[in-house]
C-alpha positions in Angstrom: -8.9 -6.6 0.4 -6.6 -3.6 -0.1 -4.3 -2.9 2.7 -3.5 0.8 3.3 -0.4 1.3 5.5 0.2 4.9 6.5 0.8 6.6 9.9 -1.2 9.6 8.8 -4.6 8.4 10.1 -6.6 11.0 8.2 -4.9 10.2 4.9 -5.1 6.4 5.4 -8.8 6.7 6.2 -9.4 8.9 3.2 -7.6 6.5 0.9 -9.5 3.5 2.4 -12.9 5.3 2.2 -12.2 6.3 -1.4 -11.3 2.8 -2.4 -14.4 1.4 -0.6 -16.6 3.9 -2.4 -15.3 2.4 -5.7 -15.9 -1.2 -4.8 -12.9 -2.4 -3.0 -12.8 -3.7 0.6 -10.0 -1.8 2.4 -8.2 -2.2 5.7 -6.0 0.4 7.4 -2.8 -0.2 9.3 -1.0 2.7 10.9 2.3 1.1 11.4 4.4 -2.0 10.6 3.1 -4.0 13.5 -0.5 -3.5 12.4 0.4 -4.3 8.8 2.0 -7.6 9.8 -1.2 -8.6 11.7 -3.5 -7.6 8.9 -1.5 -9.7 6.3 -1.5 -12.8 8.5 -5.3 -12.5 8.9 -6.0 -11.9 5.1 -3.6 -11.7 2.2 -4.4 -8.4 0.4 -4.9 -8.1 -3.4 -3.2 -4.8 -3.3 -1.0 -2.9 -0.8 -0.8 0.9 -0.6 2.4 1.6 1.5 3.9 4.7 3.0 7.7 4.5 3.5 8.1 6.5 6.7 6.3 4.6 9.5 6.6 5.2 13.2 8.1 1.7 13.9 10.2 1.2 10.8 10.7 1.9 7.1 8.2 0.8 4.5 11.0 -0.6 2.4 12.1 -2.9 5.3 8.5 -4.0 5.9 8.0 -4.8 2.2 11.1 -6.9 2.1 10.0 -8.8 5.2 6.5 -9.4 3.9 7.8 -10.4 0.5 10.0 -13.0 2.2 7.0 -14.4 4.0 3.2 -14.0 3.8 2.9 -11.5 0.9 3.0 -13.2 -2.5 5.3 -11.6 -5.1 2.3 -11.1 -7.4 0.5 -8.8 -5.0 1.0 -5.3 -6.4 2.3 -2.6 -4.1 1.8 1.1 -4.6 4.3 3.2 -2.6 2.9 6.6 -1.4 5.6 8.8 0.2 7.1 12.2 0.5 10.5 10.5 0.4 12.2 10.5 -3.0 12.1 7.1 -4.7 14.3 6.1 -7.7 13.3 4.0 -10.6 15.9 1.4 -9.5 14.4 1.2 -6.1 11.0 0.6 -7.6 12.4 -2.0 -10.0 14.6 -3.8 -7.5 11.8 -4.1 -4.9 9.2 -5.1 -7.5 6.9 -2.1 -6.7 4.0 -1.7 -9.1 3.7 2.1 -8.7 5.0 5.1 -6.8 2.9 8.2 -6.0 4.7 11.2 -4.5 2.9 12.9 -1.6 0.8 14.9 -2.0 -1.0 12.9 -4.6 -4.5 13.1 -6.0 -7.0 10.5 -4.9 -8.3 10.1 -8.5 -4.7 9.2 -9.5 -4.4 6.6 -6.8 -7.8 5.2 -7.6 -6.9 4.9 -11.3 -3.6 3.2 -10.4 -5.4 0.8 -8.1 -8.0 0.0 -10.7 -5.3 -0.8 -13.3 -3.3 -3.0 -10.8 -6.2 -4.8 -9.0 -9.7 -4.0 -10.2 -12.4 -4.3 -7.6 -14.3 -7.5 -7.7 -17.8 -7.3 -9.0 
């Protein structure tokens, strides 16, 4: 399962649908609370995470999840209009950062590289 966490419902659904059309199972969470629930129900193989969520920052959610139910080897792709530095990516063990607006083909290629869909 790929967990897509973004408060932009249209973008989140577009990302999830695009992933599913390429062989992944995707689940959408529109805020931190929904993401926490989703991860306790099923640990994702990949997380696509926005940083600016209505009930908290994606960075804080990532730190909380890494301390608990999200294994360190699960890759995370940050998608955000907020600027992100290389040191933030490295320190938080983020696999990739895509600045909004990003191209869906770029996201799909990044996802395929990090966690190929299962046959």
